[in-house]
N, C-alpha and C positions, 0 to 999 in steps of 0.2 A: 924818351920814355917820359910818360911823366909816371908817375908812379899809384901806385892803387887808391894812395888817401884824397889826392887828389885832381883823380881821377872820376871826368862827370859822367861815369858810366858805375855802375856799381858792378865787381870784378865778380867772374863767376867764384872764385871760393865764399864769396861775401856770400854771395848768392845761394853756396850749397849752405852756407851757416845758416843763412836765414830758414830755409829748406828742408833742415835735417828735421826725420830722417828720409824724406822724397829724391831719388836718383833719379830720375828721370824724369829732361827738360821740362815734357809737354806738363806734366803734375807740374812740380816747380813753376810750369807760368801759371797753371788753374790757379795753386795755390797765391801763388801771388797777386793778381784778380782777384780773387774770394778778398784779398787786405785792401781793394778799395787801389790797387797800385797800377796805373799805369801801364803794363809794357806790350813791349814787340821781342820780332826776333830775331835772332842774328842769324845770317848765313847758314849756319850748324847747327839751327835746332835749336840754342840753347835762349835764353829768355836775358832781351836787355833791357837794364833801367835805369832810368836817372837817378844822379842819387837827387837831386835838386827836388824828384818827386819821391824819391822813399825819403825826405828830409819833410814834406809835405806832407806826408801821409801819416810816418810814424814816429816823426821826431820828438824832440823838451819840447818844441811850443806844444804839444799833445796834451803837456804835462803843466805847463803853467798855471799859474793863479787866471784862473775867468775872471775879467773884470766885472765883464756882463752881468754876471749873477745877483751884483747889485744894483745891476741899474730898473727900472719899475716903480710900480706903487708902493709904496709906502702903506699897506696893510694897517699896519697895526693901529696910525692912525684911523683911515675910511674908518675901521669899526667902531673907534672911539667915537667920530665923529657921530656915526647910525647911534652908537646906544643912549647919544648926551640928546638927541635932537626927538624934541615931541612930533606925533604921529599927528598928523592936520589931520581933522573933523568930516570922518566921511558924509558927503553931500548928496542932495538928489533934489537937482530944483530949488538949491542954495535951504533946503530944511535938512537939518541937523536928521543923522541915524544913528547917534551915538546917548545911549540914556545917561540919564540927567537924574 
């Protein structure tokens, strides 16, 4: 038999620990779904959750540093550029609206 650690599905004991203090299978299923997990039902009514699904939603990768936070415009450089840029003269039909 496959040990619970290498089993492709979470054991009833693991689900019980995750859902503590909930004991009724339907309440556990609702709770697991509220966490964003894809949950099926076993023939006995208990929750059936793939270990890979649990890792996808609640795994350690969720807490890994996010490199995407560093991707994006350099706002400081944009502000500096706009601060140093001379404003264009406002004109209508070639006539300047600025007072000299």
